[in-house]
C-alpha positions as CSV (number, residue, x, y, z in Angstrom):
1,M,18.8,-73.0,4.3
2,S,21.8,-74.9,6.3
3,G,24.1,-75.9,8.6
4,I,27.4,-75.8,8.3
5,A,30.3,-76.8,10.8
6,G,33.9,-77.5,10.4
7,I,36.9,-78.3,13.0
8,F,40.5,-78.2,12.1
9,P,42.1,-79.4,15.7
10,A,45.2,-79.0,17.4
11,N,45.1,-82.9,18.4
12,A,43.2,-84.4,15.5
13,P,42.2,-88.0,16.6
14,T,40.9,-86.6,20.0
15,T,38.3,-84.1,18.4
16,A,36.9,-86.7,15.3
17,P,33.8,-86.9,17.6
18,L,33.2,-83.4,18.2
19,I,32.0,-82.8,14.7
20,D,29.4,-85.1,14.9
21,R,28.2,-83.0,18.4
22,M,28.4,-79.7,16.1
23,V,26.4,-81.3,13.8
24,A,23.4,-82.6,16.2
25,A,23.0,-78.8,17.7
26,M,21.8,-78.2,14.6
27,K,19.4,-80.8,14.1
28,H,16.7,-78.3,13.3
29,R,18.7,-77.4,10.0
30,A,19.2,-80.9,9.2
31,R,14.8,-81.1,7.5
32,D,16.6,-83.5,4.8
33,G,19.2,-85.0,6.8
34,S,22.6,-84.5,8.0
35,A,26.5,-85.4,6.9
36,T,30.2,-85.8,8.4
37,W,33.7,-86.1,7.0
38,S,36.3,-86.7,8.4
39,S,40.2,-86.5,7.8
40,G,43.5,-87.0,9.7
41,A,43.7,-83.1,9.9
42,A,40.1,-81.2,9.2
43,H,36.4,-82.5,10.2
44,L,32.8,-80.9,8.6
45,G,29.7,-81.2,8.8
46,H,26.4,-80.5,6.9
47,C,23.0,-79.9,7.6
48,W,20.8,-79.9,5.0
49,L,17.3,-78.3,3.8
50,N,16.9,-78.6,0.2
51,T,15.9,-75.4,-1.1
52,T,18.0,-75.1,-5.0
53,A,16.7,-78.6,-6.0
54,E,19.8,-80.3,-5.8
55,T,20.0,-84.1,-5.6
56,T,22.2,-83.9,-2.2
57,G,24.0,-82.0,0.6
58,G,26.6,-81.9,1.8
59,P,29.9,-82.1,2.2
60,L,31.4,-82.4,-0.9
61,V,34.4,-84.4,-1.4
62,R,36.9,-84.0,-4.2
63,F,39.7,-84.9,-5.4
64,A,40.1,-88.1,-3.2
65,G,40.1,-85.7,0.0
66,R,42.4,-83.0,-1.6
67,Y,39.9,-80.6,-1.8
68,V,36.4,-80.7,0.7
69,V,33.7,-78.0,1.0
70,V,30.6,-77.6,2.9
71,A,28.1,-74.3,2.2
72,D,24.9,-73.0,2.9
73,C,24.3,-71.0,0.1
74,R,22.4,-69.9,-2.8
75,L,24.3,-68.9,-5.8
76,D,22.6,-66.3,-8.2
77,N,25.3,-65.7,-11.0
78,R,25.6,-69.4,-11.6
79,D,25.3,-69.1,-15.6
80,E,28.0,-66.3,-15.5
81,L,30.2,-68.7,-13.1
82,L,29.6,-71.2,-15.7
83,A,31.0,-69.4,-18.6
84,R,34.0,-68.2,-17.1
85,L,35.1,-71.4,-15.0
86,G,34.2,-73.3,-18.6
87,M,32.2,-76.1,-16.7
88,R,29.5,-77.7,-19.0
89,D,27.3,-79.1,-16.3
90,R,24.2,-76.9,-15.7
91,E,23.5,-79.0,-12.9
92,A,26.3,-78.6,-10.6
93,S,25.8,-77.6,-7.3
94,D,26.1,-74.5,-5.9
95,A,29.0,-76.0,-3.7
96,E,30.6,-77.4,-6.5
97,M,31.0,-74.4,-8.9
98,I,32.0,-72.4,-5.3
99,L,35.0,-75.0,-5.6
100,Y,35.9,-74.7,-8.7
101,A,35.4,-70.8,-8.5
102,Y,38.2,-71.5,-5.5
103,L,40.6,-73.6,-7.8
104,R,40.1,-70.9,-10.2
105,W,40.7,-67.7,-8.7
106,E,42.0,-69.5,-4.8
107,R,42.0,-66.8,-2.4
108,A,39.9,-64.2,-4.6
109,C,37.0,-66.5,-5.4
110,A,34.7,-64.7,-3.2
111,E,34.4,-61.2,-4.8
112,R,32.8,-63.3,-8.2
113,L,30.1,-64.6,-6.6
114,E,26.6,-63.2,-6.0
115,G,23.9,-64.2,-3.7
116,D,23.4,-65.6,-0.3
117,F,25.8,-67.7,0.9
118,A,28.8,-68.4,4.1
119,F,31.5,-71.5,3.1
120,A,34.0,-73.5,4.4
121,I,36.8,-75.2,1.6
122,W,39.2,-77.5,3.0
123,D,42.5,-77.4,1.2
124,G,44.1,-80.7,2.1
125,D,47.6,-78.9,-0.4
126,R,48.0,-75.6,2.1
127,R,46.4,-77.9,4.7
128,E,43.5,-74.4,5.4
129,F,40.6,-73.5,6.1
130,Y,39.5,-70.6,3.3
131,C,35.9,-69.7,4.4
132,A,33.4,-66.7,3.6
133,R,30.7,-65.2,4.0
134,D,28.2,-62.6,1.7
135,Q,28.2,-59.4,0.7
136,F,25.4,-58.3,2.9
137,G,25.6,-61.5,5.8
138,V,22.0,-62.8,4.9
139,K,23.8,-66.1,5.8
140,P,25.7,-65.9,9.2
141,F,29.0,-67.8,10.1
142,Y,30.5,-68.2,13.6
143,Y,34.1,-69.4,14.5
144,H,36.2,-69.9,17.5
145,L,40.6,-70.0,17.5
146,G,42.3,-71.0,20.2
147,P,44.9,-73.0,21.7
148,S,42.9,-76.7,20.8
149,G,42.3,-75.4,17.1
150,F,39.7,-73.4,14.9
151,V,35.9,-74.0,14.9
152,F,33.5,-72.7,13.1
153,A,29.6,-73.2,12.4
154,S,26.2,-71.5,11.5
155,E,25.1,-71.1,14.9
156,M,27.0,-70.6,18.1
157,K,25.6,-73.3,19.8
158,S,27.9,-75.7,17.8
159,L,30.7,-74.0,18.8
160,L,29.6,-74.3,22.1
161,A,29.4,-78.2,22.0
162,T,33.0,-78.3,21.3
163,G,33.8,-77.9,25.0
164,V,34.5,-74.0,23.9
165,T,34.3,-71.8,27.4
166,A,31.6,-69.2,27.5
167,T,32.1,-65.9,29.2
168,L,30.1,-62.7,28.2
169,D,31.7,-59.9,26.3
170,Q,30.9,-57.0,28.4
171,D,31.4,-54.7,25.5
172,H,28.8,-56.5,23.6
173,V,26.2,-56.5,26.2
174,A,26.7,-52.6,26.9
175,G,26.3,-52.1,23.2
176,M,23.3,-54.2,22.9
177,L,21.1,-52.3,26.0
178,A,21.9,-49.4,23.9
179,G,20.2,-51.1,20.6
180,M,23.2,-50.6,19.1
181,P,25.4,-54.0,17.2
182,D,28.4,-51.5,16.5
183,D,31.3,-54.5,16.3
184,S,30.6,-56.6,13.3
185,A,33.0,-59.0,14.8
186,A,31.9,-59.3,18.2
187,T,29.4,-61.8,19.7
188,V,27.7,-61.8,23.3
189,Y,30.6,-64.3,24.2
190,S,34.6,-63.1,24.0
191,Q,35.4,-66.3,22.9
192,L,33.6,-66.3,19.7
193,R,33.7,-64.1,17.0
194,R,31.6,-63.8,13.8
195,L,33.1,-63.3,10.0
196,P,31.8,-59.8,9.4
197,A,29.2,-59.2,5.9
198,G,31.9,-59.1,2.7
199,H,34.7,-60.4,4.3
200,C,36.8,-64.1,4.1
201,L,39.4,-65.6,6.4
202,S,42.2,-68.4,5.3
203,T,43.7,-70.7,8.4
204,D,45.9,-72.8,9.3
205,G,44.7,-73.6,12.6
206,R,46.7,-71.5,14.3
207,T,47.1,-68.0,13.0
208,L,44.1,-66.4,11.1
209,A,43.9,-63.6,8.3
210,V,40.6,-62.1,8.3
211,R,39.8,-60.2,4.8
212,Q,37.9,-57.6,3.4
213,Y,36.8,-58.6,0.2
214,Y,33.6,-56.6,-0.5
215,R,32.4,-53.0,-0.1
216,I,29.6,-51.6,-1.3
217,E,30.0,-48.8,-4.1
218,P,27.6,-47.0,-6.7
219,R,27.5,-49.1,-10.7
220,P,28.3,-46.2,-13.3
221,N,25.7,-43.7,-14.1
222,P,22.5,-45.5,-14.9
223,G,21.4,-43.4,-17.4
224,P,18.3,-41.8,-18.8
225,D,15.9,-45.1,-18.5
226,A,16.6,-45.7,-14.5
227,I,13.0,-47.0,-14.4
228,E,13.5,-49.6,-16.9
229,Q,16.3,-50.6,-15.3
230,F,15.3,-50.9,-12.2
231,R,12.4,-52.6,-12.7
232,H,14.4,-55.4,-14.6
233,L,16.9,-55.5,-11.9
234,F,14.2,-55.9,-9.6
235,T,12.5,-58.6,-11.7
236,E,15.4,-60.8,-12.1
237,A,16.0,-60.3,-8.5
238,V,12.9,-62.1,-7.6
239,R,13.2,-64.6,-10.4
240,V,16.6,-65.8,-8.8
241,R,15.5,-66.3,-5.3
242,M,12.1,-68.6,-6.6
243,R,14.6,-71.0,-8.3
244,G,14.9,-74.1,-7.0
245,T,11.4,-75.1,-5.5
246,Q,7.9,-75.2,-5.9
247,A,7.4,-75.1,-1.6
248,L,7.3,-70.9,-2.5
249,G,5.2,-68.6,-0.8
250,T,5.7,-64.7,-0.1
251,M,4.9,-62.1,2.8
252,L,2.4,-59.8,2.3
253,S,2.0,-57.2,4.8
254,G,0.1,-54.6,2.5
255,G,3.2,-52.3,2.4
256,L,5.5,-50.9,-0.4
257,D,8.2,-54.1,-0.2
258,S,6.4,-57.1,0.0
259,S,3.5,-56.3,-2.5
260,S,6.3,-55.6,-4.8
261,I,7.6,-58.7,-4.1
262,A,4.3,-60.9,-4.1
263,C,3.0,-59.2,-6.9
264,V,6.4,-59.4,-9.4
265,A,6.9,-63.5,-7.5
266,R,3.1,-63.9,-8.8
267,D,3.4,-62.8,-12.8
268,L,7.1,-65.0,-12.9
269,R,4.9,-67.7,-11.8
270,A,2.3,-67.4,-13.3
271,V,4.0,-67.7,-16.4
272,G,4.9,-71.3,-16.1
273,S,2.6,-72.5,-13.6
274,Q,-1.4,-72.0,-12.3
275,K,-0.6,-72.5,-9.1
276,A,-1.6,-69.9,-6.9
277,L,1.2,-68.3,-5.2
278,P,1.0,-68.9,-0.8
279,S,0.7,-65.3,0.4
280,Y,0.9,-64.9,4.6
281,S,-0.2,-61.7,6.0
282,M,-0.5,-60.6,9.2
283,V,-3.5,-59.1,10.4
284,F,-4.9,-56.5,13.0
285,E,-8.7,-55.6,13.7
286,R,-10.5,-54.4,11.3
287,G,-10.0,-50.0,11.7
288,S,-7.6,-50.2,14.1
289,S,-4.5,-47.8,13.8
290,M,-2.2,-50.8,12.9
291,D,-4.8,-52.4,10.3
292,E,-3.3,-52.7,6.8
293,R,-6.0,-55.2,5.5
294,P,-7.5,-52.4,2.9
295,Y,-3.7,-52.5,1.3
296,I,-3.6,-56.4,1.2
297,D,-7.2,-56.8,-0.2
298,A,-6.2,-54.2,-3.0
299,V,-3.0,-57.0,-3.8
300,L,-4.9,-60.2,-3.6
301,A,-7.8,-58.5,-5.6
302,Q,-5.8,-59.1,-8.4
303,G,-5.5,-62.7,-8.4
304,G,-3.2,-65.1,-8.7
305,F,-2.3,-65.9,-5.0
306,A,-3.9,-68.3,-2.3
307,A,-4.0,-65.6,1.0
308,N,-3.5,-66.9,4.7
309,F,-4.3,-64.2,7.2
310,I,-2.5,-65.0,10.5
311,P,-4.7,-63.0,13.1
312,L,-2.2,-60.9,15.6
313,V,-5.5,-60.4,18.3
314,E,-3.3,-59.6,21.6
315,H,0.6,-59.4,20.9
316,A,2.4,-60.7,24.1
317,P,6.2,-60.6,23.6
318,F,7.3,-62.3,25.4
319,R,5.1,-65.4,25.1
320,E,7.9,-68.5,24.6
321,F,10.4,-66.5,25.1
322,E,12.5,-68.6,26.4
323,T,12.2,-70.6,23.5
324,I,12.8,-67.9,21.2
325,L,16.4,-66.8,23.5
326,D,17.2,-70.2,23.2
327,E,16.8,-70.3,19.1
328,Q,18.4,-66.6,19.0
329,E,21.6,-67.6,21.1
330,S,21.9,-64.2,22.9
331,T,19.4,-61.2,23.4
332,F,18.5,-59.9,20.0
333,L,16.8,-56.0,19.1
334,A,13.9,-57.5,17.4
335,P,11.1,-57.3,19.6
336,G,7.9,-58.1,17.4
337,L,10.0,-61.6,16.6
338,S,7.3,-63.3,18.7
339,A,4.6,-62.4,16.2
340,T,6.1,-63.1,13.4
341,R,7.1,-66.9,14.8
342,Q,3.0,-67.3,14.2
343,L,3.2,-66.7,10.2
344,L,6.4,-68.4,9.8
345,S,4.6,-71.6,11.8
346,A,2.1,-71.1,9.4
347,A,3.7,-71.3,6.3
348,R,5.5,-74.0,7.7
349,N,2.3,-75.9,8.2
350,D,1.5,-75.4,4.6
351,G,5.0,-77.6,3.2
352,V,6.6,-74.0,2.8
353,R,9.6,-74.3,2.4
354,V,11.2,-70.8,0.6
355,L,9.6,-67.7,2.4
356,L,9.6,-64.4,0.0
357,D,10.5,-61.4,2.3
358,G,10.3,-57.5,1.6
359,H,13.1,-57.1,4.6
360,G,15.5,-54.3,3.1
361,G,13.1,-52.4,0.8
362,D,13.9,-48.7,2.7
363,E,17.0,-49.5,3.0
364,V,18.5,-50.5,-0.3
365,V,16.0,-48.1,-2.3
366,S,16.4,-45.2,0.4
367,H,14.3,-42.7,1.1
368,G,16.1,-40.0,0.1
369,Y,16.0,-37.1,2.6
370,G,19.7,-36.8,2.2
371,R,18.4,-35.0,-1.4
372,L,17.0,-32.7,1.1
373,H,20.7,-32.1,2.8
374,E,22.3,-32.3,-0.8
375,L,20.3,-29.3,-1.8
376,A,21.2,-27.0,0.7
377,A,24.8,-27.7,1.2
378,E,24.9,-26.9,-2.9
379,G,23.1,-23.6,-2.1
380,R,20.0,-24.5,-4.1
381,W,17.5,-23.0,-1.7
382,L,14.6,-22.5,-4.4
383,A,14.8,-26.3,-5.2
384,L,14.7,-26.8,-1.5
385,W,11.5,-25.5,-0.6
386,R,9.8,-26.6,-3.7
387,E,11.1,-29.7,-2.5
388,L,10.2,-29.6,1.0
389,R,6.6,-28.4,-0.3
390,G,6.0,-31.3,-2.1
391,V,7.2,-33.7,1.2
392,A,5.1,-31.5,3.8
393,R,1.8,-32.2,1.5
394,V,2.8,-36.2,1.2
395,H,3.9,-36.8,4.5
396,A,2.2,-33.8,6.6
397,T,5.1,-32.1,8.0
398,S,6.3,-28.4,8.0
399,A,8.1,-27.1,5.3
400,T,9.0,-24.0,7.0
401,Q,10.7,-25.6,10.1
402,T,12.4,-28.2,8.2
403,Y,14.3,-25.2,6.0
404,L,14.8,-23.6,8.5
405,G,16.6,-26.3,10.5
406,L,18.7,-27.1,6.9
407,L,19.1,-22.8,7.4
408,T,20.9,-23.2,10.4
409,I,23.1,-25.7,9.3
410,Y,23.9,-24.5,5.7
411,G,23.4,-21.2,5.6
412,P,25.3,-18.1,6.3
413,V,25.7,-18.6,10.0
414,A,26.4,-22.1,9.5
415,R,30.0,-22.3,10.3
416,L,29.6,-20.4,13.4
417,E,27.1,-23.6,14.2
418,R,28.7,-25.9,13.6
419,A,31.6,-25.1,15.8
420,R,29.4,-25.3,18.5
421,R,27.4,-28.4,18.1
422,R,30.4,-30.1,18.0
423,L,31.4,-28.5,21.0
424,V,28.5,-29.6,22.4
425,S,28.9,-33.2,21.0
426,R,32.5,-33.2,22.6
427,L,31.3,-32.4,26.1
428,S,28.1,-34.4,26.1
429,R,30.4,-37.4,25.0
430,Q,32.2,-36.9,28.0
431,T,28.9,-38.0,30.4
432,A,26.3,-39.3,27.9
433,D,24.8,-42.8,28.7
434,P,21.9,-43.9,26.2
435,L,18.9,-43.7,27.7
436,G,20.6,-44.1,30.8
437,L,19.8,-47.9,30.9
438,V,23.3,-49.2,30.8
439,N,24.8,-49.5,34.5
440,P,27.2,-46.5,34.7
441,D,30.4,-48.1,35.5
442,L,29.8,-50.8,32.6
443,A,29.6,-47.8,30.2
444,R,32.7,-46.2,31.6
445,R,34.4,-49.4,31.1
446,T,33.5,-50.2,27.5
447,N,33.5,-46.6,26.3
448,L,29.8,-46.6,25.5
449,A,29.1,-42.6,24.8
450,E,32.0,-42.8,22.8
451,R,30.6,-45.7,20.8
452,A,27.1,-44.3,20.8
453,H,28.3,-41.3,19.2
454,R,29.8,-43.1,16.5
455,F,27.1,-45.1,15.4
456,A,24.1,-42.7,15.8
457,R,25.8,-39.8,14.2
458,M,26.6,-39.5,10.3
459,P,29.9,-38.1,9.2
460,G,29.4,-34.5,7.9
461,V,31.1,-35.7,4.8
462,A,28.3,-38.0,4.1
463,L,25.0,-36.0,5.6
464,S,25.6,-33.5,3.0
465,S,25.4,-36.3,0.0
466,E,22.6,-38.8,-0.8
467,M,24.8,-41.4,-2.5
468,L,27.6,-41.2,0.6
469,S,24.6,-41.3,3.4
470,H,22.9,-43.9,1.7
471,R,25.9,-46.0,1.6
472,W,26.9,-45.4,5.3
473,K,22.9,-46.3,5.7
474,L,23.6,-50.0,4.0
475,T,27.0,-50.5,6.2
476,S,25.0,-50.2,9.7
477,G,26.0,-52.9,11.8
478,L,22.3,-53.1,11.8
479,I,22.3,-54.9,8.7
480,S,23.7,-58.2,9.3
481,H,22.3,-58.1,13.2
482,A,18.8,-58.3,11.1
483,F,20.0,-61.3,9.1
484,E,21.4,-63.0,12.1
485,V,18.0,-63.1,14.2
486,L,15.9,-63.8,11.2
487,D,18.0,-66.7,10.3
488,K,17.8,-68.6,13.2
489,S,14.1,-68.0,13.8
490,A,13.0,-69.1,9.8
491,A,15.6,-72.7,10.6
492,H,13.2,-73.5,13.9
493,F,10.7,-73.7,11.8
494,G,12.5,-75.5,8.9
495,I,12.6,-72.3,6.3
496,E,14.5,-70.4,4.3
497,Q,13.5,-66.7,3.9
498,R,14.9,-64.6,0.8
499,Y,15.4,-61.2,0.3
500,P,14.9,-59.8,-3.0
501,F,15.9,-56.0,-2.0
502,W,19.1,-57.3,-0.9
503,D,20.5,-58.5,-4.2
504,K,23.8,-57.2,-4.9
505,R,23.4,-55.5,-8.4
506,L,20.3,-54.1,-7.4
507,A,22.3,-52.9,-4.5
508,E,24.4,-51.3,-6.2
509,F,22.6,-49.9,-8.7
510,C,19.9,-47.7,-6.3
511,L,23.3,-46.1,-4.4
512,S,24.5,-44.9,-7.9
513,L,21.0,-43.5,-8.3
514,P,20.8,-39.6,-8.3
515,A,18.8,-38.3,-5.5
516,E,16.0,-37.3,-7.2
517,A,15.1,-40.8,-8.3
518,K,14.8,-41.5,-4.5
519,L,12.7,-38.5,-3.4
520,N,10.5,-36.6,-6.1
521,D,7.7,-33.9,-5.3
522,G,8.1,-35.6,-2.0
523,W,7.2,-39.2,-2.8
524,T,10.4,-41.3,-1.0
525,R,11.5,-44.4,-3.1
526,Y,10.4,-42.8,-6.4
527,V,12.3,-45.0,-8.6
528,L,10.6,-47.9,-6.8
529,R,7.1,-46.5,-7.0
530,Q,7.3,-45.4,-10.8
531,A,8.8,-49.0,-11.8
532,M,5.6,-50.7,-10.3
533,G,3.2,-48.9,-12.2
534,G,0.4,-51.6,-13.8
535,I,1.9,-54.0,-11.3
536,L,0.8,-52.6,-8.0
537,P,-2.4,-51.3,-7.0
538,S,-2.5,-47.7,-7.2
539,A,-3.3,-47.5,-3.4
540,V,-0.2,-49.3,-2.6
541,Q,2.2,-48.2,-5.1
542,W,1.4,-44.3,-3.9
543,R,0.6,-44.8,-0.6
544,H,2.5,-42.6,2.0
545,S,2.5,-43.7,5.3
546,K,3.4,-46.7,7.1
547,V,1.9,-47.9,10.5
548,N,3.2,-47.4,13.4
549,F,3.7,-50.9,15.3
550,G,5.4,-49.4,18.6
551,P,1.7,-49.4,20.3
552,N,1.5,-53.0,20.0
553,L,4.7,-53.5,21.7
554,T,3.5,-51.1,24.5
555,G,0.1,-52.3,24.7
556,G,1.3,-56.4,25.0
557,M,4.1,-55.5,27.4
558,V,1.7,-54.1,30.0
559,R,-1.7,-56.0,29.6
560,N,0.3,-58.8,29.6
561,H,3.7,-59.0,31.6
562,R,2.9,-56.6,33.8
563,A,4.0,-59.1,37.0
564,L,7.2,-60.2,34.8
565,L,8.5,-56.3,34.1
566,E,7.5,-55.5,38.1
567,R,9.8,-58.9,39.0
568,T,12.6,-58.2,36.9
569,F,13.2,-54.6,37.9
570,G,12.0,-55.3,41.7
571,A,13.0,-59.0,43.5
572,D,15.2,-60.6,40.4
573,S,17.0,-56.8,39.6
574,E,20.4,-58.2,41.1
575,S,21.0,-60.7,37.8
576,I,21.2,-57.8,36.0
577,A,22.6,-54.8,38.3
578,P,25.7,-55.3,36.8
579,F,24.4,-54.4,33.5
580,V,21.7,-52.5,33.8
581,N,20.9,-49.0,36.0
582,I,18.3,-50.7,37.9
583,G,17.1,-47.0,39.6
584,A,16.6,-45.6,35.9
585,A,15.0,-48.5,34.9
586,R,13.0,-49.2,37.2
587,A,12.0,-45.8,36.7
588,A,11.2,-46.2,33.3
589,C,9.0,-49.3,33.8
590,E,7.0,-47.2,36.6
591,R,6.5,-44.6,33.6
592,L,5.0,-47.7,31.4
593,L,2.8,-48.9,33.6
594,R,1.2,-46.2,34.5
595,D,0.9,-44.3,31.7
596,P,1.5,-46.5,28.6
597,D,-0.4,-44.1,26.2
598,N,2.2,-41.5,27.0
599,A,5.5,-43.8,27.3
600,P,8.3,-43.0,25.2
601,F,8.8,-45.5,22.8
602,D,12.6,-45.4,23.1
603,E,11.8,-46.1,27.1
604,V,9.8,-49.0,26.0
605,Q,12.8,-50.6,23.7
606,A,15.2,-49.8,26.7
607,V,12.5,-51.6,29.2
608,W,12.1,-54.6,26.8
609,R,15.6,-55.2,26.3
610,A,16.9,-55.1,30.0
611,A,13.7,-57.5,30.6
612,S,15.1,-59.7,27.5
613,L,19.0,-59.3,28.9
614,S,17.1,-60.7,32.6
615,M,15.4,-63.6,30.9
616,W,18.7,-64.5,28.9
617,L,21.3,-64.8,31.9
618,G,18.3,-67.2,33.6
619,L,18.1,-69.2,30.8
620,L,21.9,-69.7,31.0
621,R,22.0,-70.0,34.4
622,R,19.5,-73.4,34.1
623,Q,21.2,-74.6,31.0
624,G,24.9,-75.1,32.9
625,V,26.4,-72.2,30.2
626,M,27.8,-69.9,32.8
627,A,27.6,-69.9,36.6
């Protein structure tokens, strides 16, 4: 975890001191120090958290200042790069390898890199910056191009520190209220942009070119030994993310994802160390509907862990919320973040620098439900019925009801039914207002109904193919949004979170798997379950349920924030009225407070988002960011 910043100013002598201001705005990322570099044309800064056992931070200057690089990175294909670049120094830093990759492949270098990275290279010969963000957007990258030049940073507050004017992006605010980060390049401020995942840019300080260099595609057919291949790739994904530090910990929720990572990491660590692997688990009262201790205990019983439990006795989602909003720099879509911060705090207090996280397992491996549509589209009705019987057995659902629903879509009368649905969809999009939460005028001005339709509705060609529906989910705007939320939260605790499931090779392999490797006899994510045989306790390996944490949010809001909610949609509602449909939001809030046990969770989330916006706007006014 590092922070990077840079300026390519239009007036170099007057803007050189700004790089110090930008770095100072990210001092929480500088656990191991910070540094800047300036020339007559460009200025770079680096905040350093050493998690890869390198001897120095950045900026890295080479060839008498002709080339300078700053990077927040961890490369996973170092051996391959060393060989292809002909580099003999096996201890070369990741940033140095990125620079030499640029010298070899120039603007095509990002395609050769694997891992988590955001970097910028100053090319003094061309007098331009070349910047890139990793394939899935694990590392953040924000920028602004204006009359004063080009500035970039790991956090928006560094850009604002240069004096960039901040006005709210109405489209972005409307989308966030509706729960859909649908523009991967937009931020909450009209003047600031984000570099999308899998994109690179080059700029001469006056013009800017952005190019997509990566879009996930399936690998060649994995063949009959898919389970062994998955086990190898998954183990390697965990191994490379353990690189560089003994100050390593792992999250352990008791779910399939975190438990798989924890057990593989424990076994890998045992090869070279007798030290137990610290694990961190958020736990609820035993016997409650959210109690996962039986699964956590089953993993811990195998040995090799130094267990740490963070009890969540009473969830207060708006506790310390102004601090969280300041860290996040805007509203966000993670109501459970206040609870996660308790885990990060505990890990930091134990000296942990790197925390392995199971985030992304659902998306990368895929539950495989696209197989049901695939079988129906192919007219394999008997095979579909058998699979639905398995799903019904494992997940206690109705095979008949789902079968009839798919028959309606793909059966003999499907063409007529699809035409009817298309007509209804077109009509509904003209008046749709997601959850009625957004101010109707704002919804019209930002074309919210059409955007919501595109964001949530999978294209028909993808719906009938497990592979295409899988890829559609992997490219959702929610992916990079989640990474940015997690990155900013961890940064304030001096921790770098790493995500083995988001390994490029593993993700491409999972996408390439046939549908029956993902959903088989009712068991979702079948390849992962099979690959973890002998590694996971069977109770976790064949666990078919997931805890619903919705009641935790609902109960926490009602028990601990009733006055805040009443004030938000009452006396203080004027501040959010330009964005929120106050009548609809107030009615939803009243239903929540009156009958929380029966409150629709969509409405609970809508109320949380509107209250979050109110608190954030108040924070901006107090900080003087906006009038």
